[in-house]
C-alpha positions in Angstrom: -17.5 -50.0 134.3 -16.1 -50.2 130.8 -13.1 -48.0 130.0 -13.6 -45.0 127.8 -12.1 -45.2 124.3 -13.1 -46.3 120.9 -16.0 -48.7 120.6 -14.7 -52.3 120.0 -16.5 -52.5 116.6 -15.1 -49.2 115.3 -12.2 -49.7 112.9 -8.9 -47.9 113.5 -8.7 -45.6 110.5 -5.4 -44.8 108.9 -5.1 -42.1 106.2 -2.1 -42.5 104.0 -1.0 -39.5 101.9 1.6 -40.4 99.3 2.1 -39.7 95.6 3.9 -43.1 95.0 1.5 -45.8 93.8 3.8 -48.5 95.2 3.5 -47.1 98.7 -0.3 -46.7 98.4 -0.4 -50.4 97.5 2.0 -51.7 100.1 0.8 -49.9 103.3 -2.8 -51.2 103.1 -1.5 -54.7 102.4 0.7 -54.4 105.5 -1.9 -52.9 107.8 -5.5 -53.8 106.8 -7.4 -56.5 108.6 -8.0 -57.0 112.3 -10.0 -53.8 112.6 -7.7 -51.5 110.7 -8.8 -49.6 107.6 -6.5 -47.7 105.4 -7.6 -44.9 103.1 -5.1 -43.7 100.5 -4.9 -40.4 98.7 -2.2 -39.3 96.3 -1.7 -35.6 97.2 -1.6 -33.1 99.9 -4.5 -31.3 98.2 -6.7 -34.3 98.8 -5.5 -35.0 102.3 -7.5 -32.4 104.2 -10.7 -33.2 102.3 -10.3 -36.9 103.1 -9.5 -36.2 106.7 -12.6 -34.1 107.1 -14.8 -36.7 105.4 -13.7 -39.4 107.8 -11.5 -38.3 110.7 -8.4 -40.7 110.8 -7.0 -42.2 114.0 -3.5 -41.9 112.3 -2.2 -39.9 109.4 0.8 -41.2 107.5 2.2 -38.4 105.4 4.9 -38.2 102.8 6.9 -35.0 102.8 7.8 -34.7 99.1 4.7 -34.4 96.9 3.8 -32.1 94.1 1.8 -29.1 95.0 1.0 -29.1 98.7 3.8 -30.9 100.3 3.6 -33.0 103.5 5.0 -30.3 105.8 2.3 -27.9 104.6 -0.4 -30.5 105.2 1.0 -31.2 108.6 0.8 -27.5 109.5 -2.9 -27.4 108.2 -3.8 -30.4 110.3 -2.2 -29.0 113.5 -4.1 -25.7 113.0 -7.4 -27.4 112.4 -9.5 -27.8 115.6 -11.2 -31.0 114.3 -7.9 -32.7 113.3 -5.2 -31.1 115.5 -4.9 -34.0 117.9 -4.6 -36.7 115.3 -1.2 -38.4 115.4 0.8 -37.6 112.3 3.8 -39.7 111.3 5.9 -38.6 108.4 6.6 -41.6 106.1 9.3 -40.4 103.8 12.6 -41.1 102.0 14.0 -37.8 103.3 16.7 -38.9 105.8 18.5 -35.6 106.6 18.4 -34.4 110.1 17.2 -31.0 108.9 14.1 -32.7 107.4 13.4 -34.6 110.6 13.8 -31.3 112.6 11.4 -29.4 110.2 8.8 -32.2 110.7 9.2 -32.1 114.4 8.9 -28.3 114.5 5.7 -28.5 112.4 4.2 -30.9 114.9 4.9 -34.4 113.6 4.3 -37.2 116.1 7.0 -39.3 114.6 9.2 -39.9 111.6 9.5 -43.2 109.6 12.1 -43.5 106.9 11.5 -45.3 103.7 12.2 -48.1 103.0 10.2 -49.1 106.1 9.4 -52.6 107.5 5.9 -54.0 107.9 6.6 -54.7 111.5 7.5 -51.1 112.2 4.1 -49.9 110.8 2.2 -52.7 112.5 3.7 -51.9 115.9 2.9 -48.2 115.5 -0.7 -48.9 114.7 -1.1 -51.5 117.4 0.4 -49.1 120.0 -1.9 -46.3 119.0 -4.9 -48.6 118.9 -4.1 -49.8 122.5 -3.6 -46.3 123.7 -6.9 -45.2 122.1 -8.9 -48.1 123.5 -8.2 -47.3 127.1 -6.5 -50.6 127.7 
């Protein structure tokens, strides 16, 4: 019997929400290929719409954005029955422990500080892919 999980042909979908064009260019270059797709949006206001259009397997979320910031988006995701179980990692330049604690209290799955390394993101995605595949 085949283990339950995501079908082998289904891509692992990452939604990146960041207002910095450089980050929106770097993350897909680091992660795409080998069954990983990265969709990028530039604001918290677009994050929820994008997540509902195509439910991500991982949400990478900046904290500091104009308008709806990352913590507000995180709270909306956690309160949404369709998205509440999606892993959400904060990908941010905010390094103070108070910021990390606020993200944890809002329901973040993890916290990655900018500047980040490609290997760090790749390991995160691979670990989540393996956990989701039932292997």
